[in-house]
N, C-alpha and C positions, 0 to 999 in steps of 0.2 A: 765726636769726642776722640775717636781713634786718629782721625786726621789731624786734630790739634796737637796730639801727642807724638806726631811724627811716624805713626804706624799706618797711615793711609796709603792708597795707591797713587802713583805719580804718572799713570798712563796718559791722562788727559792734560798734563801740564806742558807748558812750553819749556824750551831748553833751560833758559835762565831760571824760571820758577822751579824747575826740577832740581837744579843744582842748589838753590837756596834751601829748598825743602830737605835735601840730603844733609846739608850743613846743620839744619835744625834737628834732624833725626840723630845726627852724630852727637850733638850737645845733649839731647835727651838720653842717649845711650851712656854717655860719659857720666851724667848725673846719676843714672840708674846704678852704674857700677860703683860709684863713689859712696852711695848712701850707706851700705854695710860697713865700709871702711871708716866713714865718719862716726858711726855709732861705736865702733871698736875703739877709735881714738878717744872718744868722749868718755867711755867707761874706764879707760886707762889713765886719763890725764885730768879731766874736769869734773866728772860726776862724783859726788860724795856718796860712796857706797856704804858708808857707816850709818847713813840716815835711811831708814827703811822706806819711808814714803817716797823720797827722791829715787831710790834704787828701783822700786817696783814700778813707778811711773815710767822710768826709762826702759826697764825690761819689757813692759807691755808693748812699747813701741819698737824696741830692739828686735823682738821676735818677728815683727812684720817687715823689718828692713830687708833681710835676705830673701824673704818670701816675695817681696815686691820686685827685687832684682830677678829672681828666678821666673816669676810669672811674666815679667816684661820681656825676658829673653824668649820664653815660650811663645808669646804673642808675636814678637819680631820674626821668629823663625816660621810661624804659621799664619802670618797676616795674609798670604795669598789664599788661604782657605776662606777667610772672611770675604775677599773679593769674589771668590767662586760661589760662596753661599749667596751673595747678593744676586749673582746671575741666575742661580737656581730658583731663588725667590721670584725673580721676574718671570721665569718660565712657569712656575707653579701658579702665579697670580693671573696668568693668561686664561685660566679656567674660570676665574671669577668674572663672569660677563654680565650677570644681572645687577640691577641697581642695589638690591639687598646685599649681595655679596661684596660689591664695591664699598658699601657702607661699613660692612664688617671688617674689611681690610683697613679702612681709615680708623676704625675703632681700635684695631690692634696696634696701629702706629701710635695712636694717642695713649694707649695703655702703656706702651713701652716708654714713651716720653715721661709719663707720670711716674713710672718706676725709677727712672733716672733722677727725677726731682726728689723722690722719697729717699733714695740713697744719698743724694747731696745733703739733705737735712740730717739724716742719721749719722753720716760720717763726719760732718763738719761741726756738729754741736759739741761733742767731747773735746775737740781740738780748741774751739773757741772758749769753752769753759775753763779748760786747762790754762789757756793764756791769761784769762782774767784772774784765776786763782794764783798763778805764778807771780803776776805783777803785784797782787795784793800782799804776797809774802816776801817780795823783794828778791826773787830768784827767777831766772829765765825758765820757760816751760819745761825744757828737757836738759838745759845746761850743756848744750852741745859744744864741742871744741870749735872755737872761733879765733883764729890767729890775728884778726884785724880789730876786733872790738872786745875789750875787757869789761864785762858788765859790772865789775866791782868798782869802777872808776867814778860812779855817780848815777843819779837817777836817769840822766839822759842816755848814758851808755847802756843802762839796764833796759830802757825802752827800745833802743836800737837793736840790741842783741835779741830781745824777745820778739820783736817784729820780724827780724830776719829769720829766726827759727820758725815763726808762725808761717811765713810765706814758703819756706822750704817744706814744711809739713803740708801746706795747702797743695803744692804741686804734686808731692808724693801721694797724697790722698786722692787727688783728682785722677791720677793714673791708676791707683788701686781701685777706685770706684769704677772706672771703665772696665777694668779686668774682672771685677767681681760681678758687675751687672750683666756682662756678656753672656754667661751661661744661663742666667734666668730669662733674659730676653729671648735667647735661642730656644729654651724649653717652652716658653709661652707661644712662640711662633709655631713650633711643632704641634702643640696642642690645638692651636687654632686651625691649622690646615687639616689635622685629623678630624676635627669637629665638622669642618666644611665637607670633607669627604664622606663623613657619616651621613650628612644631609643628602648628598647626591646618591648615595647607596639606597637610602629610603625612598628616593624618587624613581628608582629603576622599575621599568615596566608598569608605571602608574599612569602614563599618558596614552590614552586609547588611540590617538591619531598616529602613533608611531608604529612602524612595521617591525617584524621580528629582527630583521637585519639591523635596523636602526637601534633597537634595544641592545643588540649584541655589541654594536659599535660604542654605545654609551657605557656598557660594562667594561669594555676594553680601555676606554678613556679613564674610568675609575681605577683600573689596575695600573695604568700608567701614572696616575696621580699618586697612588701609594708607592710606586717605584721611585718617583721623584722625592717623596718624603724620606724614603730610606736612603737615597743618594745624598740628600741634604744632611741627614744625621751622620752618615758614614764620613762625609767630608769634614764635619766639625768634630767628630769623635776624638781624634788625637789631641786637639786643642783643649776640649772640655775635660778629657780624662786626666791629662797632665796638670792642668790648672787646678782641678778639684782635689787631686791628690796633695798638692802643695798646700791648698787651703785647709784641708782636714788636719794635716800635720801642724800647721800654724795655729789654727783655732784651739787645738788641744793644749798647746803650750800657753797661749794667751789666756785661755780660760783658767788654767791652773794658777798662773801668776796673779791674775786679777782676783781670783777667789782668796788666795793667801793675803793679798793686799787688803781686800775688803774686810775679811774676817779679823785679821790680826793687827793691822797697822793704820788703817785709814781713819781720818777724822770725818766729821759730817760733810764738809764741802768736797774733800778729795774722794770720799766714799760715793757721793752722788756722781761725780765725774767718772769714777772707776766703773760704777754700775752701768752708766750710759755707754761707756767704751766697751764693756763686756757685751751689752746688747748689740752694739754695732758690729762686733766681731762675729756674733752668731749669724748676722746677715750675709756673711761670706759663704755659708754652707746650707743653712736651714731652708731658705726659699727654693733653691734649686733641688735640694733633696726631696722636698715635698712635691715639687713639680714632676720629678722623675717618677714618683709613685703614681701621680695622676696620669702620666703618659701611659704607663703600663695598664692602668684601668681603662683609659680611652681605647687602647688597642683591643682589650677584651670586649668592650662595648661595640666596637666596630665589627669584630668577628660575629657577634650575636646579631647585629643589624644585617650583615650579609646573609646569615643563615635564615633570618626571618623575613628577608625581602621576598618580593612576589616572583619567585622562580618557578612555581608550579605551572605546568603546561608549556614551559619554554622549550626551545629547540635543544638538541643534543649538544651542539657547540657551545651554546649559552651555559648549559649546566656544567660542561667540562671546564669552561673558563671560570665559572663561579666556584667550583671545587678548588681550582688552583689559587684563586683569590683568597678563599678562606684559609687555605694552608699557609699562605704567606703572611696573612694578617695575624694568625694564631702564634706566630713567633714575635713576642713582644719586643719593643724597642727599649733596650737596657743599656745603660752607660756604666762603665767600670772606672773607678778612681785609680789611675796609674796602671790599669789593666789587672788589678789585684782584687778589689772588692766592689760589689754593686753600689752605685750611688743611690741611696734611699734614706728614708727617715730613720730606719733602724741603725744605720751606720752613724747618723748624726747623734742619736741617743748614746751610742757606744762611745763616741768622742767625748760627750759630756760626762759620762761615767768615768772615763779615763782621767779627765781633768780633776774630778772629785777625788779619785784614788791617789793621784799624784799630789794633790793638796794635803790629803790626810797623811801620806808618807812623809812629806816634808815637815809637817807639823810634829809628827811623832819623832822624827830625827832631831828636832829642836835646832835646826840649822840657823834660824834667824832669831833665836831667843835673846841674843846679846845686842841686837840692832836697836838703835834709837828710833822711837816712834816719831 
């Protein structure tokens, strides 16, 4: 997906293909920068802000427009980290030598593809429903500024303008989907390699045909495996931290606007679309927040597995290395959103509480009481 969006590596490309890919990347960057400008133009010139349903439908998407630009910029500046992460994964996977371990690696890849498919369904359903609802009401989905087609000229113009808006949304959603799914896939990968390390730790000194020196070497390899996992996390940490900070800020605003829309102004059809859109917005933060809590728990379980491994009667170097290993593992893998707050379920709950508080404040201020439903 990253390669299709112009964010992939060009190291293996020929000169001509590399130049064409850079042109494509430039077009994607130009589109990314123009999206927030387009929404501002639309709010100023074409969107009927006196109609609450139209206003809130546009606001729900408008909050994601600058977030899409910021997250795309973060990815472009850190795409070398993704390439480095792939190299680290290749090194980490070299330890998966048995048939069972290879099967687990393939299962992880399948699970990641499944997640991408789920995100496709969740993200594209509200957009498609909004298109159908807009066509039925005789207004384009977002009523974006379009200097080439005036949808008021007739049914044909309405369809052309609506389909153009839909494909614009599809491209933006495709890019947003790749950005939002990346942290979750990264978190699941970290969990998988910690789990496989856990299994190797439980096998330490269990094979009677191995000498003490060979057992020590196996322990050293486990320590190196853990070091590779830490390097993998440290490499992706700046990308994950900045992306998740933007997503938390965006989700809080989107949730507040969708709640106000849903409670005060939406009819049955737009209410269903808004509810699905709100659910899709939660997928920007909730899955990875939950995964981060599970990673911390996995680290604790790994430390317990090391302590309860068969180290009794081992040599002094083995015990010294084991103590060092436990000390390192007892420092859990934690990610910070923007370097400010830990990414966890509690923060996700706080974001939801903030959205409800913001909705209550806006309702009490009666800001939208004169808007048409």
